[in-house]
C-alpha positions in Angstrom: -35.0 -66.1 94.0 -35.0 -62.3 94.3 -36.7 -59.9 92.1 -35.5 -59.9 88.5 -36.4 -58.2 85.3 -37.9 -59.7 82.1 -37.5 -58.3 78.6 -40.4 -58.7 76.3 -41.6 -57.2 73.1 -45.0 -55.5 72.9 -46.4 -55.6 69.3 -48.8 -53.1 67.9 -50.4 -52.3 64.5 -50.1 -48.9 63.1 -53.7 -48.0 62.3 -55.7 -45.2 60.8 -52.9 -43.8 58.6 -54.0 -40.9 56.3 -52.4 -40.6 52.9 -50.1 -37.9 53.9 -48.9 -39.8 57.0 -48.4 -43.0 55.0 -46.3 -41.0 52.4 -44.1 -39.6 55.2 -43.7 -43.1 56.8 -43.0 -44.7 53.4 -40.3 -42.1 52.7 -38.5 -42.7 56.0 -38.8 -46.5 55.7 -37.7 -46.8 52.1 -34.9 -44.2 52.5 -33.6 -46.2 55.5 -33.4 -49.3 53.3 -31.3 -47.4 50.7 -29.0 -46.2 53.4 -28.5 -49.6 55.1 -28.1 -51.6 51.9 -26.2 -49.2 49.6 -25.2 -46.2 51.7 -27.3 -43.9 49.5 -28.7 -40.9 51.3 -32.2 -40.2 50.2 -32.7 -37.3 52.7 -33.5 -39.2 55.9 -32.7 -37.8 59.3 -29.4 -38.4 61.1 -31.1 -40.3 63.9 -31.9 -43.0 61.4 -28.5 -42.9 59.7 -26.8 -43.6 63.1 -28.2 -47.2 63.0 -25.7 -48.1 60.2 -22.6 -49.7 61.9 -19.2 -48.4 61.0 -17.9 -52.0 60.7 -20.5 -53.0 58.2 -18.3 -53.8 55.1 -20.7 -56.2 53.3 -24.3 -55.3 52.7 -26.8 -57.9 53.8 -29.7 -57.9 51.3 -32.6 -58.0 53.7 -35.3 -55.6 54.9 -34.2 -53.6 57.9 -36.7 -52.4 60.5 -36.8 -48.7 61.0 -35.2 -48.0 64.5 -36.8 -45.5 66.9 -34.5 -44.1 69.5 -35.6 -44.8 73.1 -35.4 -41.1 74.1 -38.1 -40.2 71.5 -40.3 -42.9 72.9 -39.9 -41.7 76.5 -40.9 -38.2 75.5 -43.5 -38.9 72.8 -45.3 -42.1 73.8 -48.8 -41.1 74.8 -52.0 -42.8 76.0 -55.0 -41.2 74.3 -58.3 -43.0 74.5 -59.9 -41.7 71.4 -61.9 -43.3 68.5 -58.8 -44.1 66.4 -56.4 -45.7 69.0 -55.6 -45.8 72.7 -51.9 -45.2 72.2 -49.9 -42.9 70.0 -46.2 -42.4 69.3 -44.5 -39.4 67.6 -41.5 -40.2 65.5 -39.1 -37.8 63.7 -39.8 -37.2 60.1 -37.7 -35.4 57.5 -40.8 -34.2 55.7 -42.2 -32.7 59.0 -39.2 -31.2 60.6 -39.9 -29.8 64.0 -43.4 -31.3 64.0 -42.9 -35.0 63.8 -45.2 -37.8 62.7 -47.9 -39.0 65.1 -48.8 -42.7 64.6 -51.8 -44.3 66.2 -51.1 -47.7 67.7 -53.3 -50.7 68.4 -51.4 -53.1 70.7 -52.0 -56.9 70.4 -51.7 -57.5 74.1 -52.3 -55.5 77.4 -49.7 -52.9 78.3 -47.9 -53.7 81.7 -48.5 -51.1 84.4 -44.8 -50.5 85.1 -42.2 -50.9 82.4 -38.9 -49.5 81.3 -38.4 -48.7 77.6 -35.4 -50.4 76.0 -35.8 -49.9 72.2 -38.4 -49.8 69.5 -38.6 -50.4 65.7 -41.1 -50.2 62.9 -41.6 -53.2 60.6 -43.3 -53.3 57.2 -45.0 -56.5 56.4 -47.8 -57.3 53.9 -48.4 -53.7 53.1 -48.9 -52.8 56.8 -46.7 -51.2 59.4 -46.2 -52.7 62.9 -44.6 -51.1 65.9 -42.4 -53.3 68.2 -41.7 -51.9 71.6 -39.1 -53.7 73.7 -39.5 -53.1 77.4 -38.2 -54.5 80.7 -40.7 -55.3 83.5 -40.2 -56.6 87.0 -40.8 -60.3 87.3 -42.8 -61.7 90.1 -40.9 -63.3 93.0 -40.7 -67.1 92.6 -42.7 -69.2 95.0 -41.8 -72.4 96.9 -42.9 -75.3 94.7 -45.3 -77.9 96.1 -45.0 -80.3 93.2 -43.2 -80.7 89.9 -44.5 -80.7 86.3 -42.5 -82.7 83.8 -42.9 -81.4 80.2 -42.1 -83.7 77.3 -42.0 -82.2 73.8 -42.8 -84.7 71.1 -44.5 -85.4 67.8 -47.7 -87.3 68.6 -48.4 -84.8 71.5 -46.5 -81.5 71.0 -46.5 -81.1 74.8 -47.2 -83.7 77.4 -47.3 -82.4 81.0 -47.3 -84.8 84.0 -47.8 -83.9 87.7 -45.0 -85.8 89.5 -47.1 -86.3 92.7 -50.4 -87.4 91.2 -49.2 -88.6 87.8 -52.1 -86.7 86.3 -51.4 -86.1 82.6 -52.2 -83.3 80.2 -51.8 -83.9 76.5 -51.6 -80.5 74.9 -51.0 -78.9 71.5 -53.2 -81.0 69.3 -54.2 -77.9 67.3 -50.6 -77.0 66.6 -50.0 -80.5 65.2 -53.0 -80.2 63.0 -51.9 -76.8 61.6 -48.4 -78.0 60.8 -49.8 -81.1 59.1 -52.4 -79.1 57.1 -49.9 -76.7 55.7 -47.4 -79.5 54.8 -50.0 -81.2 52.6 -51.1 -77.9 51.1 -47.4 -77.0 50.2 -47.0 -80.5 48.7 -50.1 -80.1 46.6 -49.2 -76.6 45.4 -45.7 -77.8 44.7 -47.0 -80.4 42.4 -49.0 -77.7 40.6 -45.9 -75.4 40.4 -47.8 -72.7 42.2 -44.8 -71.0 43.8 -46.5 -67.7 44.3 -49.2 -69.2 46.4 -46.7 -71.2 48.5 -44.8 -68.0 49.4 -48.1 -66.3 50.3 -49.2 -69.2 52.4 -45.8 -69.4 54.3 -46.4 -66.1 56.1 -49.9 -67.2 57.1 -48.6 -70.5 58.5 -45.9 -68.7 60.5 -48.4 -66.3 62.1 -50.8 -69.1 63.0 -48.0 -71.2 64.4 -46.6 -68.4 66.5 -50.1 -67.6 67.9 -50.6 -71.2 68.9 -47.2 -71.4 70.5 -48.0 -68.4 72.6 -51.3 -69.9 73.7 -49.8 -73.3 74.5 -46.9 -71.9 76.5 -49.3 -69.6 78.4 -51.5 -72.6 79.2 -48.6 -74.6 80.6 -47.3 -71.7 82.7 -50.8 -70.9 84.1 -51.2 -74.6 85.0 -47.9 -74.6 86.8 -48.8 -71.4 88.7 -52.2 -72.7 89.7 -50.6 -75.9 91.1 -47.6 -74.0 92.6 -45.3 -76.3 90.6 -41.8 -76.1 89.3 -41.6 -76.7 85.5 -39.1 -79.4 84.4 -38.6 -79.3 80.7 -36.8 -81.8 78.5 -33.9 -80.2 76.6 -34.1 -81.5 73.0 -30.5 -80.7 72.0 -29.4 -82.9 69.2 -32.8 -84.4 68.4 -32.5 -83.3 64.7 -29.2 -85.2 64.3 -30.9 -88.5 64.9 -31.7 -90.3 61.7 -35.0 -92.2 62.0 -36.4 -92.1 58.5 -37.3 -89.4 56.1 -40.9 -88.9 57.4 -39.7 -88.7 61.1 -37.0 -86.3 60.3 -39.4 -84.1 58.3 -41.8 -83.9 61.2 -39.1 -83.2 63.8 -37.6 -80.5 61.6 -40.9 -78.7 61.2 -41.9 -78.6 64.8 -40.8 -75.4 66.6 -39.5 -77.0 69.8 -37.0 -74.3 70.6 -39.6 -71.5 70.2 -42.0 -73.3 72.5 -39.3 -73.9 75.1 -38.3 -70.2 74.9 -41.9 -69.0 75.2 -42.5 -71.2 78.3 -39.2 -70.0 79.9 -39.8 -66.3 79.6 -43.5 -66.4 80.4 -42.7 -68.5 83.5 -40.0 -66.1 84.6 -42.4 -63.2 84.2 -45.0 -64.6 86.6 -42.5 -66.2 89.0 -42.8 -69.9 88.0 -39.5 -71.7 88.6 -38.2 -73.5 85.5 -35.4 -76.1 85.0 -34.2 -77.7 81.8 -32.8 -81.2 81.9 -31.3 -83.7 79.4 -34.1 -85.8 78.1 -31.9 -88.5 76.6 -33.5 -92.0 76.9 -36.4 -90.7 79.0 -38.8 -92.4 76.6 -37.0 -95.7 76.9 -36.5 -95.7 80.7 -39.1 -97.2 83.0 -40.6 -94.5 85.3 -41.2 -97.2 88.0 -38.1 -99.3 88.3 -35.6 -97.3 86.3 -34.8 -100.2 83.9 -34.6 -100.0 80.1 -37.6 -100.9 78.1 -38.8 -100.6 74.5 -41.1 -98.1 72.8 -43.5 -99.2 70.0 -45.5 -96.4 68.6 -46.8 -94.5 71.5 -46.7 -97.3 74.0 -43.8 -98.1 76.4 -43.1 -101.6 77.9 -40.5 -102.3 80.5 -38.6 -105.5 80.0 -37.5 -105.6 83.7 -40.7 -105.1 85.8 -43.4 -105.5 83.0 -44.7 -101.9 83.5 -46.6 -100.5 80.5 -47.8 -96.9 79.9 -48.2 -94.2 77.4 -44.7 -93.4 76.1 -45.1 -89.6 76.3 -46.4 -89.8 79.9 -43.6 -92.1 80.9 -41.0 -89.8 79.4 -42.6 -86.7 81.1 -42.5 -88.5 84.4 -38.8 -89.3 83.9 -38.1 -85.7 83.0 -39.7 -84.6 86.2 -37.7 -87.1 88.2 -34.4 -85.9 86.7 -35.4 -82.3 87.6 -35.9 -83.1 91.3 -32.1 -83.0 91.8 -32.1 -79.4 90.6 -34.6 -78.2 93.2 -32.0 -77.7 95.9 -30.0 -75.5 93.6 -32.9 -73.1 93.4 -32.7 -72.3 97.1 -36.0 -73.8 98.2 -34.6 -76.1 100.9 -37.9 -76.8 102.7 -39.8 -77.5 99.6 -37.0 -79.6 98.2 -36.9 -81.9 101.2 -40.7 -82.3 101.0 -40.4 -83.1 97.2 -37.7 -85.7 97.8 -39.8 -87.5 100.4 -42.9 -87.4 98.2 -40.8 -88.7 95.4 -39.8 -91.7 97.4 -43.4 -92.4 98.4 -44.6 -92.1 94.8 -42.0 -94.5 93.5 -42.8 -97.0 96.3 -46.5 -96.8 95.5 -45.9 -97.4 91.8 -43.8 -100.5 92.5 -46.5 -101.9 94.7 -49.1 -101.4 92.0 -47.0 -103.1 89.4 -46.3 -106.1 91.7 -49.9 -106.5 92.5 
């Protein structure tokens, strides 16, 4: 549980470009595409040509981001609090040899105080340029967990979080579900009208909205875990898309970005020192969280055929996920907290059985 580093990408918009600067940037970016796709030299600098791999035998017909060497960023990345932008970067330009091209940057998130530059690239999307800066930062030291939060990723509730000790439940991600449903029906309507151009235009907007909501949802879960000094136990959904449960179910499962949400939670948790464990979530929605027996799920309600316990199916699954994760706590090196968690786990299970019997 020592200090580790986390790699993250800081995204910024290239703003306030004059016509001459845009022409220079367009020349480098378009020339790089010709070089990567067809090996045609339009006069770009050798520092950009070096990005083409010697083993590249077949051209992949896609748009390649313009790479910026890390040594240029270390020397020419500046903080200037002026009216145009707070940060600036100078990149090499074949049309401004020896002078370079200064680009004003507006970052989409706060810049960490201490970071190590790894790499950077410039992306062109929707007529605008974006600067992606990949950095390494020191992650905070993990704490000793006082409780466990089970996280179940599903359809009715994109993320269900349960406190293992109190069974307090948080149903999160309703807005994400609404956005995915809204754009599905819009695509279907536009498809019936054969409006392919509008469908392609809408796709990028949906992707941006979804990614923003995923970042917000993952940050909310991580902040909750940090506030409660909890370890996050997340259900691993490997193989869920292989299960055939009807066309509508498969369509919804295929459209939900479970992997992205899990990935965002994991790296955000590592950044702030929140311990995270992934467990197999197989049959967690069909297993009773009180007696451990097998039950049945109808809609969003779980019923145990052994002890008669009934509960919200997502809450029941999240609690089972947290229980499975308790066996991993010892592996994290938090012996004192692990012993306390095991004792509280036994007390919680006993209390639940008494409630059911009464």
